[in-house]
MARRONU-335804 format. One record per residue (C-alpha): x, z, y; residue in one letter. Coordinates in nm, 3 decimals, m for minus. Layout:
// MARRONU-335804
{X:X, Z:Z, Y:Y, residu:A} $
...
This chain:
// MARRONU-335804
{X:0.000, Z:0.001, Y:0.001, residu:M} $
{X:0.130, Z:m0.095, Y:0.340, residu:N} $
{X:0.187, Z:0.198, Y:0.570, residu:E} $
{X:0.142, Z:0.174, Y:0.944, residu:K} $
{X:0.450, Z:0.237, Y:1.155, residu:P} $
{X:0.476, Z:0.605, Y:1.241, residu:R} $
{X:0.503, Z:0.696, Y:1.610, residu:A} $
{X:0.817, Z:0.899, Y:1.671, residu:V} $
{X:0.792, Z:1.191, Y:1.913, residu:S} $
{X:1.052, Z:1.226, Y:2.185, residu:S} $
{X:1.225, Z:1.522, Y:2.015, residu:H} $
{X:1.304, Z:1.306, Y:1.712, residu:D} $
{X:1.525, Z:1.060, Y:1.902, residu:I} $
{X:1.836, Z:1.061, Y:2.115, residu:T} $
{X:1.854, Z:0.807, Y:2.398, residu:L} $
{X:2.200, Z:0.713, Y:2.513, residu:D} $
{X:2.369, Z:0.451, Y:2.729, residu:K} $
{X:2.368, Z:0.190, Y:2.449, residu:E} $
{X:1.992, Z:0.229, Y:2.412, residu:Y} $
{X:1.942, Z:0.193, Y:2.786, residu:A} $
{X:2.135, Z:m0.133, Y:2.787, residu:V} $
{X:1.952, Z:m0.267, Y:2.480, residu:W} $
{X:1.598, Z:m0.183, Y:2.600, residu:I} $
{X:1.681, Z:m0.332, Y:2.938, residu:H} $
{X:1.789, Z:m0.658, Y:2.774, residu:D} $
{X:1.465, Z:m0.667, Y:2.569, residu:I} $
{X:1.250, Z:m0.616, Y:2.878, residu:K} $
{X:1.444, Z:m0.882, Y:3.066, residu:Q} $
{X:1.413, Z:m1.138, Y:2.786, residu:R} $
{X:1.036, Z:m1.087, Y:2.791, residu:F} $
{X:1.026, Z:m1.115, Y:3.172, residu:R} $
{X:1.226, Z:m1.435, Y:3.154, residu:N} $
{X:0.983, Z:m1.579, Y:2.900, residu:A} $
{X:0.693, Z:m1.489, Y:3.129, residu:Q} $
{X:0.867, Z:m1.633, Y:3.434, residu:I} $
{X:0.959, Z:m1.962, Y:3.271, residu:K} $
{X:0.602, Z:m2.007, Y:3.145, residu:S} $
{X:0.456, Z:m1.937, Y:3.487, residu:A} $
{X:0.711, Z:m2.150, Y:3.665, residu:V} $
{X:0.605, Z:m2.466, Y:3.489, residu:K} $
{X:0.258, Z:m2.424, Y:3.624, residu:V} $
{X:0.359, Z:m2.279, Y:3.960, residu:N} $
{X:0.631, Z:m2.526, Y:4.052, residu:S} $
{X:0.415, Z:m2.836, Y:4.086, residu:E} $
{X:0.162, Z:m2.655, Y:4.308, residu:Q} $
{X:0.443, Z:m2.520, Y:4.526, residu:L} $
{X:0.593, Z:m2.868, Y:4.555, residu:L} $
{X:0.254, Z:m3.001, Y:4.668, residu:F} $
{X:0.222, Z:m2.721, Y:4.925, residu:N} $
{X:0.574, Z:m2.796, Y:5.052, residu:W} $
{X:0.508, Z:m3.169, Y:5.083, residu:Q} $
{X:0.171, Z:m3.120, Y:5.259, residu:L} $
{X:0.335, Z:m2.881, Y:5.504, residu:G} $
{X:0.609, Z:m3.141, Y:5.551, residu:R} $
{X:0.353, Z:m3.414, Y:5.620, residu:D} $
{X:0.177, Z:m3.205, Y:5.885, residu:L} $
{X:0.511, Z:m3.145, Y:6.053, residu:V} $
{X:0.685, Z:m3.480, Y:6.024, residu:M} $
{X:0.377, Z:m3.693, Y:6.090, residu:R} $
{X:0.305, Z:m3.483, Y:6.401, residu:K} $
{X:m0.052, Z:m3.479, Y:6.274, residu:A} $
{X:m0.201, Z:m3.286, Y:6.565, residu:E} $
{X:m0.041, Z:m3.515, Y:6.824, residu:E} $
{X:m0.159, Z:m3.825, Y:6.640, residu:K} $
{X:m0.511, Z:m3.725, Y:6.535, residu:W} $
{X:m0.599, Z:m3.422, Y:6.752, residu:G} $
{X:m0.594, Z:m3.045, Y:6.736, residu:N} $
{X:m0.865, Z:m3.021, Y:6.470, residu:G} $
{X:m0.683, Z:m3.239, Y:6.214, residu:I} $
{X:m0.578, Z:m2.947, Y:5.992, residu:V} $
{X:m0.941, Z:m2.836, Y:5.966, residu:E} $
{X:m1.041, Z:m3.200, Y:5.883, residu:Q} $
{X:m0.779, Z:m3.231, Y:5.609, residu:V} $
{X:m0.907, Z:m2.902, Y:5.467, residu:S} $
{X:m1.265, Z:m3.030, Y:5.459, residu:L} $
{X:m1.164, Z:m3.363, Y:5.303, residu:D} $
{X:m0.959, Z:m3.198, Y:5.026, residu:L} $
{X:m1.228, Z:m2.940, Y:4.948, residu:Q} $
{X:m1.487, Z:m3.219, Y:4.927, residu:A} $
{X:m1.268, Z:m3.422, Y:4.693, residu:A} $
{X:m1.166, Z:m3.124, Y:4.475, residu:F} $
{X:m1.449, Z:m2.868, Y:4.497, residu:P} $
{X:m1.328, Z:m2.669, Y:4.194, residu:A} $
{X:m0.976, Z:m2.627, Y:4.330, residu:V} $
{X:m0.887, Z:m2.323, Y:4.537, residu:K} $
{X:m0.616, Z:m2.328, Y:4.800, residu:G} $
{X:m0.742, Z:m2.590, Y:5.041, residu:F} $
{X:m0.873, Z:m2.356, Y:5.308, residu:S} $
{X:m0.773, Z:m2.419, Y:5.667, residu:T} $
{X:m0.575, Z:m2.091, Y:5.667, residu:T} $
{X:m0.379, Z:m2.192, Y:5.362, residu:N} $
{X:m0.296, Z:m2.537, Y:5.508, residu:L} $
{X:m0.164, Z:m2.368, Y:5.823, residu:W} $
{X:0.057, Z:m2.149, Y:5.596, residu:Y} $
{X:0.190, Z:m2.464, Y:5.429, residu:M} $
{X:0.286, Z:m2.605, Y:5.768, residu:K} $
{X:0.443, Z:m2.277, Y:5.874, residu:K} $
{X:0.631, Z:m2.253, Y:5.545, residu:W} $
{X:0.798, Z:m2.590, Y:5.593, residu:Y} $
{X:0.861, Z:m2.524, Y:5.962, residu:Q} $
{X:1.027, Z:m2.188, Y:5.890, residu:F} $
{X:1.300, Z:m2.343, Y:5.674, residu:Y} $
{X:1.320, Z:m2.665, Y:5.878, residu:A} $
{X:1.434, Z:m2.433, Y:6.158, residu:G} $
{X:1.786, Z:m2.453, Y:6.020, residu:V} $
{X:2.003, Z:m2.675, Y:6.242, residu:S} $
{X:2.067, Z:m2.913, Y:5.958, residu:D} $
{X:1.974, Z:m2.977, Y:5.597, residu:E} $
{X:2.329, Z:m2.903, Y:5.471, residu:A} $
{X:2.306, Z:m2.547, Y:5.613, residu:K} $
{X:1.982, Z:m2.474, Y:5.426, residu:L} $
{X:2.122, Z:m2.619, Y:5.104, residu:Q} $
{X:2.431, Z:m2.406, Y:5.143, residu:Q} $
{X:2.222, Z:m2.090, Y:5.191, residu:L} $
{X:1.990, Z:m2.172, Y:4.903, residu:V} $
{X:2.288, Z:m2.264, Y:4.688, residu:G} $
{X:2.422, Z:m1.912, Y:4.727, residu:E} $
{X:2.115, Z:m1.777, Y:4.551, residu:I} $
{X:2.190, Z:m1.754, Y:4.182, residu:K} $
{X:1.981, Z:m1.556, Y:3.934, residu:P} $
{X:2.168, Z:m1.239, Y:3.853, residu:G} $
{X:2.207, Z:m1.046, Y:3.531, residu:N} $
{X:1.853, Z:m0.912, Y:3.575, residu:S} $
{X:1.695, Z:m1.254, Y:3.543, residu:A} $
{X:1.931, Z:m1.505, Y:3.394, residu:R} $
{X:1.691, Z:m1.796, Y:3.411, residu:L} $
{X:1.772, Z:m2.118, Y:3.238, residu:E} $
{X:1.719, Z:m2.438, Y:3.433, residu:Q} $
{X:1.377, Z:m2.579, Y:3.342, residu:I} $
{X:1.435, Z:m2.924, Y:3.486, residu:G} $
{X:1.395, Z:m3.066, Y:3.830, residu:K} $
{X:1.057, Z:m2.961, Y:3.954, residu:V} $
{X:1.045, Z:m3.223, Y:4.225, residu:A} $
{X:1.105, Z:m3.542, Y:4.033, residu:G} $
{X:1.268, Z:m3.850, Y:4.164, residu:E} $
{X:1.081, Z:m3.845, Y:4.498, residu:D} $
{X:1.271, Z:m3.536, Y:4.608, residu:I} $
{X:1.600, Z:m3.725, Y:4.573, residu:L} $
{X:1.465, Z:m4.002, Y:4.793, residu:Q} $
{X:1.338, Z:m3.792, Y:5.085, residu:H} $
{X:1.305, Z:m3.935, Y:5.432, residu:A} $
{X:1.568, Z:m3.897, Y:5.701, residu:V} $
{X:1.536, Z:m3.553, Y:5.859, residu:G} $
{X:1.320, Z:m3.418, Y:5.575, residu:E} $
{X:1.411, Z:m3.084, Y:5.417, residu:I} $
{X:1.396, Z:m3.128, Y:5.037, residu:P} $
{X:1.219, Z:m2.865, Y:4.833, residu:F} $
{X:1.472, Z:m2.600, Y:4.714, residu:P} $
{X:1.434, Z:m2.561, Y:4.339, residu:E} $
{X:1.482, Z:m2.189, Y:4.354, residu:I} $
{X:1.154, Z:m2.165, Y:4.549, residu:F} $
{X:0.963, Z:m2.261, Y:4.232, residu:S} $
{X:1.039, Z:m1.920, Y:4.081, residu:Y} $
{X:0.849, Z:m1.742, Y:4.358, residu:V} $
{X:0.463, Z:m1.729, Y:4.370, residu:P} $
{X:0.285, Z:m1.876, Y:4.669, residu:W} $
{X:0.152, Z:m1.540, Y:4.792, residu:G} $
{X:0.513, Z:m1.409, Y:4.796, residu:H} $
{X:0.623, Z:m1.706, Y:5.007, residu:H} $
{X:0.348, Z:m1.638, Y:5.260, residu:I} $
{X:0.447, Z:m1.272, Y:5.284, residu:L} $
{X:0.814, Z:m1.364, Y:5.335, residu:I} $
{X:0.767, Z:m1.620, Y:5.610, residu:I} $
{X:0.517, Z:m1.402, Y:5.799, residu:T} $
{X:0.734, Z:m1.089, Y:5.795, residu:K} $
{X:1.094, Z:m1.218, Y:5.801, residu:C} $
{X:1.268, Z:m1.312, Y:6.125, residu:K} $
{X:1.554, Z:m1.526, Y:5.989, residu:T} $
{X:1.614, Z:m1.766, Y:5.701, residu:I} $
{X:1.895, Z:m1.542, Y:5.576, residu:E} $
{X:1.655, Z:m1.251, Y:5.553, residu:E} $
{X:1.390, Z:m1.461, Y:5.379, residu:A} $
{X:1.636, Z:m1.589, Y:5.122, residu:L} $
{X:1.750, Z:m1.229, Y:5.058, residu:F} $
{X:1.394, Z:m1.137, Y:4.951, residu:Y} $
{X:1.358, Z:m1.457, Y:4.752, residu:I} $
{X:1.669, Z:m1.363, Y:4.558, residu:K} $
{X:1.535, Z:m1.012, Y:4.495, residu:R} $
{X:1.201, Z:m1.156, Y:4.381, residu:T} $
{X:1.371, Z:m1.390, Y:4.136, residu:V} $
{X:1.622, Z:m1.138, Y:4.006, residu:N} $
{X:1.394, Z:m0.838, Y:3.983, residu:E} $
{X:1.055, Z:m0.999, Y:3.917, residu:G} $
{X:0.902, Z:m0.824, Y:4.214, residu:L} $
{X:0.523, Z:m0.801, Y:4.234, residu:S} $
{X:0.371, Z:m0.882, Y:4.575, residu:R} $
{X:0.324, Z:m0.514, Y:4.649, residu:N} $
{X:0.682, Z:m0.435, Y:4.549, residu:A} $
{X:0.806, Z:m0.720, Y:4.772, residu:L} $
{X:0.593, Z:m0.590, Y:5.062, residu:D} $
{X:0.738, Z:m0.241, Y:5.015, residu:N} $
{X:1.094, Z:m0.384, Y:5.013, residu:S} $
{X:1.032, Z:m0.568, Y:5.339, residu:I} $
{X:0.870, Z:m0.263, Y:5.499, residu:R} $
{X:1.170, Z:m0.055, Y:5.397, residu:A} $
{X:1.395, Z:m0.320, Y:5.557, residu:D} $
{X:1.600, Z:m0.362, Y:5.241, residu:M} $
{X:1.773, Z:m0.663, Y:5.394, residu:Y} $
{X:1.951, Z:m0.442, Y:5.643, residu:H} $
{X:1.982, Z:m0.139, Y:5.413, residu:A} $
{X:2.145, Z:m0.288, Y:5.106, residu:M} $
{X:2.523, Z:m0.313, Y:5.100, residu:G} $
{X:2.571, Z:m0.085, Y:5.403, residu:T} $
{X:2.716, Z:0.224, Y:5.234, residu:A} $
{X:3.064, Z:0.315, Y:5.353, residu:L} $
{X:3.297, Z:0.251, Y:5.057, residu:T} $
{X:3.652, Z:0.181, Y:4.945, residu:N} $
{X:3.543, Z:m0.072, Y:4.684, residu:F} $
{X:3.745, Z:m0.356, Y:4.836, residu:D} $
{X:4.064, Z:m0.159, Y:4.767, residu:E} $
{X:3.979, Z:0.020, Y:4.442, residu:K} $
{X:3.779, Z:m0.238, Y:4.242, residu:L} $
{X:3.841, Z:m0.597, Y:4.129, residu:P} $
{X:3.682, Z:m0.849, Y:4.369, residu:V} $
{X:3.377, Z:m0.950, Y:4.159, residu:P} $
{X:3.283, Z:m0.592, Y:4.064, residu:Q} $
{X:3.363, Z:m0.458, Y:4.410, residu:G} $
{X:3.147, Z:m0.714, Y:4.584, residu:K} $
{X:2.853, Z:m0.653, Y:4.351, residu:L} $
{X:2.890, Z:m0.274, Y:4.378, residu:A} $
{X:2.893, Z:m0.300, Y:4.758, residu:Q} $
{X:2.575, Z:m0.509, Y:4.754, residu:E} $
{X:2.397, Z:m0.256, Y:4.534, residu:L} $
{X:2.451, Z:0.052, Y:4.752, residu:L} $
{X:2.242, Z:0.135, Y:5.058, residu:K} $
{X:2.367, Z:0.297, Y:5.367, residu:G} $
{X:2.065, Z:0.524, Y:5.386, residu:K} $
{X:1.819, Z:0.634, Y:5.114, residu:Y} $
{X:1.457, Z:0.710, Y:5.192, residu:D} $
{X:1.354, Z:1.033, Y:5.022, residu:L} $
{X:1.011, Z:1.044, Y:5.179, residu:G} $
{X:0.861, Z:1.090, Y:4.832, residu:F} $
{X:1.037, Z:1.427, Y:4.799, residu:V} $
{X:0.860, Z:1.745, Y:4.922, residu:S} $
{X:1.075, Z:2.053, Y:4.991, residu:L} $
{X:1.052, Z:2.388, Y:5.167, residu:P} $
{X:1.194, Z:2.408, Y:5.521, residu:E} $
{X:1.507, Z:2.598, Y:5.413, residu:E} $
{X:1.600, Z:2.390, Y:5.109, residu:Y} $
{X:1.937, Z:2.369, Y:4.938, residu:D} $
{X:2.110, Z:2.127, Y:4.699, residu:E} $
{X:1.946, Z:2.276, Y:4.393, residu:E} $
{X:1.602, Z:2.233, Y:4.549, residu:D} $
{X:1.680, Z:1.870, Y:4.634, residu:L} $
{X:1.813, Z:1.800, Y:4.285, residu:E} $
{X:1.508, Z:1.956, Y:4.122, residu:T} $
{X:1.265, Z:1.759, Y:4.342, residu:A} $
{X:1.450, Z:1.433, Y:4.267, residu:I} $
{X:1.457, Z:1.505, Y:3.895, residu:E} $
{X:1.082, Z:1.564, Y:3.898, residu:Q} $
{X:1.033, Z:1.229, Y:4.075, residu:R} $
{X:1.312, Z:1.046, Y:3.889, residu:M} $
{X:1.111, Z:0.726, Y:3.832, residu:T} $
{X:1.051, Z:0.701, Y:4.206, residu:R} $
{X:1.414, Z:0.782, Y:4.282, residu:F} $
{X:1.532, Z:0.506, Y:4.050, residu:L} $
{X:1.310, Z:0.260, Y:4.244, residu:L} $
{X:1.477, Z:0.376, Y:4.565, residu:E} $
{X:1.826, Z:0.334, Y:4.418, residu:L} $
{X:1.747, Z:m0.025, Y:4.318, residu:G} $
{X:1.756, Z:m0.233, Y:4.005, residu:E} $
{X:1.980, Z:m0.161, Y:3.708, residu:G} $
{X:2.015, Z:0.220, Y:3.732, residu:W} $
{X:1.976, Z:0.432, Y:3.417, residu:A} $
{X:1.953, Z:0.812, Y:3.446, residu:F} $
{X:2.192, Z:0.996, Y:3.215, residu:V} $
{X:2.140, Z:1.358, Y:3.317, residu:G} $
{X:2.137, Z:1.634, Y:3.580, residu:R} $
{X:2.406, Z:1.903, Y:3.595, residu:Q} $
{X:2.593, Z:1.707, Y:3.326, residu:K} $
{X:2.848, Z:1.945, Y:3.171, residu:E} $
{X:3.210, Z:1.851, Y:3.116, residu:I} $
{X:3.457, Z:2.097, Y:2.963, residu:I} $
{X:3.794, Z:2.068, Y:3.134, residu:I} $
{X:4.079, Z:2.302, Y:3.040, residu:S} $
{X:3.827, Z:2.547, Y:2.893, residu:G} $
{X:3.614, Z:2.551, Y:3.211, residu:K} $
{X:3.264, Z:2.412, Y:3.240, residu:T} $
{X:3.217, Z:2.166, Y:3.524, residu:R} $
{X:2.877, Z:2.028, Y:3.618, residu:K} $
{X:2.802, Z:1.690, Y:3.779, residu:I} $
{X:2.495, Z:1.689, Y:4.008, residu:D} $
{X:2.350, Z:1.363, Y:3.875, residu:L} $
{X:2.503, Z:1.111, Y:3.636, residu:L} $
{X:2.382, Z:0.755, Y:3.607, residu:F} $
{X:2.489, Z:0.437, Y:3.429, residu:Y} $
{X:2.457, Z:0.103, Y:3.605, residu:H} $
{X:2.352, Z:m0.180, Y:3.372, residu:I} $
{X:2.494, Z:m0.469, Y:3.577, residu:Y} $
{X:2.815, Z:m0.296, Y:3.685, residu:L} $
{X:2.863, Z:m0.168, Y:3.331, residu:R} $
{X:2.992, Z:0.164, Y:3.456, residu:C} $
{X:2.899, Z:0.528, Y:3.509, residu:Y} $
{X:2.802, Z:0.637, Y:3.858, residu:V} $
{X:2.861, Z:1.000, Y:3.958, residu:V} $
{X:2.610, Z:1.096, Y:4.228, residu:L} $
{X:2.668, Z:1.408, Y:4.436, residu:E} $
{X:2.399, Z:1.534, Y:4.673, residu:L} $
{X:2.469, Z:1.737, Y:4.990, residu:K} $
{X:2.205, Z:1.876, Y:5.220, residu:V} $
{X:2.446, Z:1.898, Y:5.513, residu:K} $
{X:2.665, Z:1.646, Y:5.702, residu:P} $
{X:2.973, Z:1.494, Y:5.539, residu:F} $
{X:3.274, Z:1.719, Y:5.499, residu:D} $
{X:3.613, Z:1.576, Y:5.390, residu:P} $
{X:3.629, Z:1.822, Y:5.100, residu:E} $
{X:3.324, Z:1.646, Y:4.947, residu:F} $
{X:3.536, Z:1.335, Y:4.885, residu:A} $
{X:3.796, Z:1.538, Y:4.695, residu:G} $
{X:3.538, Z:1.698, Y:4.473, residu:K} $
{X:3.370, Z:1.364, Y:4.403, residu:L} $
{X:3.711, Z:1.210, Y:4.321, residu:N} $
{X:3.767, Z:1.493, Y:4.069, residu:F} $
{X:3.436, Z:1.429, Y:3.891, residu:Y} $
{X:3.489, Z:1.051, Y:3.881, residu:V} $
{X:3.828, Z:1.103, Y:3.718, residu:N} $
{X:3.674, Z:1.350, Y:3.475, residu:A} $
{X:3.406, Z:1.104, Y:3.365, residu:V} $
{X:3.673, Z:0.834, Y:3.322, residu:N} $
{X:3.873, Z:1.072, Y:3.106, residu:E} $
{X:3.607, Z:1.239, Y:2.892, residu:F} $
{X:3.295, Z:1.019, Y:2.891, residu:I} $
{X:3.382, Z:0.658, Y:2.973, residu:R} $
{X:3.449, Z:0.421, Y:2.684, residu:R} $
{X:3.698, Z:0.135, Y:2.673, residu:D} $
{X:3.414, Z:m0.115, Y:2.712, residu:S} $
{X:3.300, Z:0.046, Y:3.037, residu:D} $
{X:3.425, Z:m0.050, Y:3.377, residu:N} $
{X:3.585, Z:0.220, Y:3.598, residu:P} $
{X:3.345, Z:0.492, Y:3.708, residu:T} $
{X:3.210, Z:0.488, Y:4.064, residu:I} $
{X:3.128, Z:0.786, Y:4.284, residu:G} $
{X:2.840, Z:0.800, Y:4.531, residu:L} $
{X:2.792, Z:1.083, Y:4.778, residu:L} $
{X:2.455, Z:1.109, Y:4.949, residu:I} $
{X:2.459, Z:1.355, Y:5.235, residu:C} $
{X:2.246, Z:1.448, Y:5.535, residu:K} $
{X:2.468, Z:1.273, Y:5.792, residu:D} $
{X:2.821, Z:1.144, Y:5.830, residu:M} $
{X:3.082, Z:1.038, Y:6.078, residu:D} $
{X:3.243, Z:0.705, Y:5.983, residu:R} $
{X:3.588, Z:0.806, Y:6.108, residu:T} $
{X:3.585, Z:1.124, Y:5.900, residu:E} $
{X:3.478, Z:0.934, Y:5.590, residu:V} $
{X:3.745, Z:0.664, Y:5.636, residu:Q} $
{X:4.018, Z:0.930, Y:5.682, residu:L} $
{X:3.890, Z:1.115, Y:5.373, residu:A} $
{X:3.917, Z:0.796, Y:5.166, residu:F} $
{X:4.289, Z:0.771, Y:5.238, residu:Q} $
{X:4.476, Z:0.888, Y:4.929, residu:G} $
{X:4.163, Z:0.883, Y:4.713, residu:I} $
{X:4.238, Z:0.709, Y:4.385, residu:T} $
{X:3.887, Z:0.627, Y:4.269, residu:T} $
{X:3.617, Z:0.388, Y:4.395, residu:P} $
{X:3.347, Z:0.573, Y:4.587, residu:M} $
{X:3.087, Z:0.531, Y:4.856, residu:G} $
{X:2.914, Z:0.760, Y:5.106, residu:V} $
{X:2.555, Z:0.720, Y:5.220, residu:A} $
{X:2.292, Z:0.933, Y:5.392, residu:T} $
{X:1.928, Z:1.021, Y:5.332, residu:Y} $
{X:1.624, Z:1.094, Y:5.549, residu:D} $
{X:1.248, Z:1.140, Y:5.551, residu:N} $
{X:1.235, Z:1.442, Y:5.323, residu:V} $
{X:0.888, Z:1.596, Y:5.355, residu:T} $
{X:0.903, Z:1.956, Y:5.468, residu:I} $
{X:0.631, Z:2.182, Y:5.335, residu:Q} $
{X:0.571, Z:2.365, Y:5.665, residu:E} $
{X:0.194, Z:2.335, Y:5.645, residu:I} $
{X:0.186, Z:2.553, Y:5.335, residu:Q} $
{X:0.256, Z:2.860, Y:5.547, residu:E} $
{X:m0.079, Z:2.814, Y:5.712, residu:Y} $
{X:m0.284, Z:2.747, Y:5.403, residu:L} $
{X:m0.473, Z:3.030, Y:5.233, residu:P} $
{X:m0.362, Z:3.146, Y:4.889, residu:T} $
{X:m0.588, Z:3.121, Y:4.587, residu:A} $
{X:m0.662, Z:3.494, Y:4.613, residu:E} $
{X:m0.755, Z:3.465, Y:4.980, residu:Q} $
{X:m0.989, Z:3.174, Y:4.897, residu:I} $
{X:m1.155, Z:3.381, Y:4.622, residu:R} $
{X:m1.206, Z:3.672, Y:4.860, residu:Q} $
{X:m1.360, Z:3.445, Y:5.123, residu:Q} $
{X:m1.605, Z:3.307, Y:4.864, residu:I} $
{X:m1.704, Z:3.660, Y:4.761, residu:E} $
{X:m1.763, Z:3.760, Y:5.120, residu:I} $
{X:m1.974, Z:3.449, Y:5.186, residu:A} $
{X:m2.178, Z:3.513, Y:4.873, residu:E} $
{X:m2.238, Z:3.874, Y:4.972, residu:E} $
{X:m2.346, Z:3.772, Y:5.325, residu:E} $
{X:m2.584, Z:3.518, Y:5.175, residu:Y} $
{X:m2.734, Z:3.783, Y:4.942, residu:R} $
{X:m2.788, Z:4.027, Y:5.228, residu:L} $
{X:m2.946, Z:3.759, Y:5.443, residu:T} $
{X:m3.196, Z:3.680, Y:5.173, residu:K} $
{X:m3.280, Z:4.046, Y:5.129, residu:Q} $
{X:m3.356, Z:4.084, Y:5.502, residu:K} $
{X:m3.582, Z:3.780, Y:5.499, residu:K} $
{X:m3.768, Z:3.919, Y:5.199, residu:A} $
């Protein structure tokens, strides 16, 4: 008799770095399969939208046929294809704006150079599915901006969001790259734009250019923010590092989203025995794409040079006692309340390990709790109200 697979409870298994890498690869293979399936349907529609927007721009339709021409085209298309959605006047205006946004580059070569820099990363290693545009793209008119193939991996609603909220083409392409590499939903993309990820990513103060090989150092720099938003954390007014660590551990899924893609949580207060003494690392992570451990130290006060020395010690300890030969060198990340760039740069001098320093803000302080009644006070108020109600009824009787 065939037995059904037995569900294994969490205490029966041990999850380690190898599992984190494996399950990430499984998820990404499935995402890639989903993306490639959707792209085949999505790409032709996007090409049509691009070309219609191009026609409205290059034909100077409003100058030639009048200000109401976009509305007329919308009516004609809806009449010809009543079952097809997407031919509203608003959508046609978006098509025109979409083409105009990227045609704003001074020349076609510049756009192609910028688009050419977007390559699917380890998170979404997409195979080429063929030229979505066909031969007509190769024979575009003089002055026309050809449809960038990478755009076919991004849904139309995402494109609208990007061109309506981004100020420059470089910023727009940054979010296109994130959408492709991370499979961002529209809400996730909107949150990234609202958080101004374009200006936040890659701004941590680091020594990666000196302490890491060029490819790894460049990628590591791109993955670290200069400031982390901990608005999802709620703490008492006089909080310390332990309070902050506890709050982050309780909201670890949300914290991983704030860190970015590719982070796997290893443990809090990770113990390492060194010369018979127990040392504890605040938070230890493993980064899937960098293939290395990341020691993360939290400080609830401004940067102090001694923090760099302590972080250097822990990074060396992980390299010595935890890191395997297949892992890249461990990286240290210090997140503190504030920092002075000159102090950090001076503290980096003589440091032997790769590390970065960033800050955090927007922690929610629980000041309002001081003014809220306790459960006991609420119970007493209810009893008083009930007694007053009972006495009132007696008087009326």
